[in-house]
N, C-alpha and C positions, 0 to 999 in steps of 0.2 A: 761675871755671869750676867749681871744686870745690864751692863753696857752692851753686851751681845744681843740681849733681848730687845733693848731699845733700838739698836741699829736694824734688827730684823723687822720690827714694827714700822720704822721709818721707811724701809725699803718696800714693805707691803703696802703702806699708805701711798707711796709714790706710784707703785704699780697699779693700784686701784684708780688713781687719778688719771693715769695714762690710758687705762682701758676705758674709763668713762668718757674721756675726750674722744677716743677713737670711735666709740659707739655713737656718741652724739653727732660727730662729724659724718659718719656713715648714714645715719638717719636723716640728717639735714641734706646730704647730697641726694638721697632718694626722694625726699620731699621736693627739693628744687627741680629735679628732673621731671617729676610728675607735674609740678606747677608750670614748667616751661612747655610740657607736652599739651596740656589742656588749656592753658591760658598764656599764649605767647606774649601778650601785651603786658604781662606781669613781670617781665625781666627787670625793669628798674626797681622793683620792690624786693628782689632777691636778697640784697645785703641787709635790708631792714628785717626781713623774715628770719634770716640766719642769726642776726644779733639777738632778736627777741627769743628765738629758740634756745640759744646758748645761755642767755640770762635765766630763762625759765628753768632749764635743766640744772643750772648751778644752784638755784635756790631750793629746788626739790631734791637735790642729791645730798644736801648737807644733813647730817644726823640731827635729830631733834633732842633737846635736853631730856634727861630722864625725868619721869614724873608727868610728862605731858602726853595727852592722847590725841589721836587722829591726825 
């Protein structure tokens, strides 16, 4: 019984990660399209902006230890 619960939690965790990646990728694509539309000279900065966004999302998506606020 415990093994089945652990496998279910592992599956749910992987699904959450995949959904998070999909959402961040979609938001990054929208931001890049807006950036290209309003600032065509910013195309060389697109990879840098995408990496910064991914790093930011990674650190803000991790659960905080219990007992900490804010």
